[in-house]
C-alpha positions in Angstrom: -25.6 37.5 -2.2 -24.2 38.4 -5.6 -24.0 35.0 -7.1 -26.7 32.6 -5.7 -25.7 30.3 -7.8 -22.4 29.8 -6.6 -23.3 29.6 -3.0 -25.7 26.9 -3.9 -22.9 25.1 -5.2 -20.9 25.5 -2.5 -23.6 24.5 0.3 -24.5 21.2 -2.3 -20.7 20.7 -2.3 -20.3 21.0 1.6 -23.1 18.5 2.2 -22.7 15.8 -0.6 -18.5 15.6 1.0 -20.5 15.5 4.9 -22.9 12.5 4.0 -20.2 11.1 2.1 -18.1 10.8 5.3 -20.8 9.3 7.1 -21.8 6.8 5.0 -18.9 5.3 3.6 -16.9 4.0 6.6 -16.0 7.7 7.8 -15.9 7.4 11.3 -16.3 3.5 12.0 -14.1 2.0 14.8 -15.2 -1.3 14.0 -12.4 -3.6 13.3 -12.3 -7.3 11.9 -10.5 -10.2 13.4 -9.2 -12.7 11.2 -7.9 -16.3 12.6 -4.9 -17.9 11.2 -5.6 -21.4 9.5 -3.1 -24.0 8.5 -2.5 -24.3 4.8 -3.0 -27.7 4.6 -5.7 -29.5 6.6 -5.3 -33.2 5.0 -2.9 -35.6 7.0 0.4 -35.8 6.6 0.4 -39.2 5.3 -2.2 -38.4 2.4 0.3 -35.4 1.5 3.3 -37.8 1.6 1.4 -40.1 -0.6 0.2 -37.9 -3.0 3.9 -36.5 -3.3 5.1 -40.0 -3.5 2.4 -40.5 -6.5 3.0 -37.6 -8.7 6.8 -38.3 -8.8 6.0 -41.8 -9.2 4.0 -40.6 -12.2 7.1 -38.3 -13.7 5.5 -35.0 -12.5 8.3 -34.0 -10.7 12.4 -35.1 -10.8 13.8 -36.6 -7.9 15.4 -33.5 -6.7 11.9 -31.6 -6.2 10.3 -35.1 -4.8 13.2 -34.7 -1.8 12.7 -30.7 -1.5 9.3 -31.5 -1.4 9.2 -34.5 0.9 11.3 -33.0 3.4 9.4 -29.5 3.3 6.9 -31.5 4.6 8.6 -33.7 7.7 10.1 -30.4 9.2 6.1 -29.2 9.4 
């Protein structure tokens, strides 16, 4: 071989890439299933009470309150 240093670098690069493919998720067929979860787990009544309290404290306008209440009652 005329360039032993070049050959050893090339072999090292090939080995490194093949090892990286094995340990970094290269050929994994494993999948993860994620179930949908409800956004809110509080009962509707509690949500409506919190909404009304926020409205009464001035945290939202009449229009915002009505829209939020309507949205909750649709679900």
